[in-house]
C-alpha positions in Angstrom: 20.2 19.3 15.1 22.8 18.3 12.5 22.1 15.2 10.4 24.2 12.5 8.8 23.0 11.1 5.5 23.5 7.4 4.8 23.2 6.6 1.1 21.5 3.2 1.0 21.7 2.8 -2.8 24.6 0.2 -2.7 22.6 -2.0 -0.2 20.9 -4.1 -2.9 20.5 -7.3 -0.8 20.2 -6.2 2.8 20.4 -8.7 5.6 19.8 -8.6 9.4 23.5 -7.7 9.7 22.9 -4.7 7.5 20.0 -3.5 9.8 22.3 -4.1 12.8 25.0 -1.9 11.3 22.4 0.9 10.4 21.0 0.8 14.0 24.5 1.1 15.4 25.2 4.1 13.1 21.9 5.7 14.3 23.1 5.2 17.9 26.5 6.6 17.3 25.1 9.6 15.4 22.7 10.2 18.3 25.6 10.1 20.8 27.3 12.8 18.7 24.2 15.0 18.7 23.3 14.1 15.1 20.4 12.4 13.4 20.9 9.6 10.9 18.9 10.0 7.7 18.6 7.2 5.2 18.5 8.2 1.5 17.8 6.0 -1.5 16.6 3.1 0.6 15.0 0.4 -1.6 11.7 -1.3 -0.7 13.5 -4.5 0.4 15.5 -2.5 3.0 12.5 -0.6 4.3 10.5 -3.8 4.6 13.3 -5.6 6.5 13.6 -2.6 8.8 9.9 -2.8 9.5 10.0 -6.6 9.9 12.6 -6.4 12.7 10.6 -3.7 14.4 13.0 -0.7 13.9 10.9 1.4 11.6 10.1 3.9 14.4 13.7 3.9 15.7 15.1 4.5 12.3 12.3 6.9 11.3 11.3 5.1 8.1 7.9 4.2 6.8 7.0 1.5 4.2 4.5 2.7 1.6 2.2 -0.1 0.6 0.2 -0.6 -2.5 -3.5 -0.9 -2.1 -3.5 -4.7 -2.9 -1.0 -5.4 -0.2 -3.4 -4.4 2.6 -5.4 -7.3 4.1 -8.6 -6.9 5.9 -8.6 -8.5 9.3 -10.7 -11.7 9.3 -11.1 -11.6 5.6 -11.3 -14.6 3.3 -8.0 -15.5 1.9 -9.2 -18.1 -0.6 -12.5 -19.4 -1.7 -13.7 -23.0 -1.4 -16.6 -25.1 -0.3 -17.0 -26.0 3.3 -17.0 -29.6 4.2 -20.4 -31.1 5.1 -20.4 -31.5 8.9 -22.7 -34.5 8.7 -20.1 -36.4 6.7 -17.3 -35.9 9.2 
């Protein structure tokens, strides 16, 4: 399958409209029998794509730093619990 490469370097401050345009390019490329490949996509663009739920559709993956992962049910901040007898 042929591929079309979209250089994302100029997209410094992507918006929802940017993601819409990329999704439409992906659709148009698919209709022509091609795949759309994103190159030079910055972290902001990748996170926005993931946020709107199109990371699987656009075949992108956001690499996270270890400190960005949160344990489910983990403690977010420390503090003393209020005394229930006072309430």
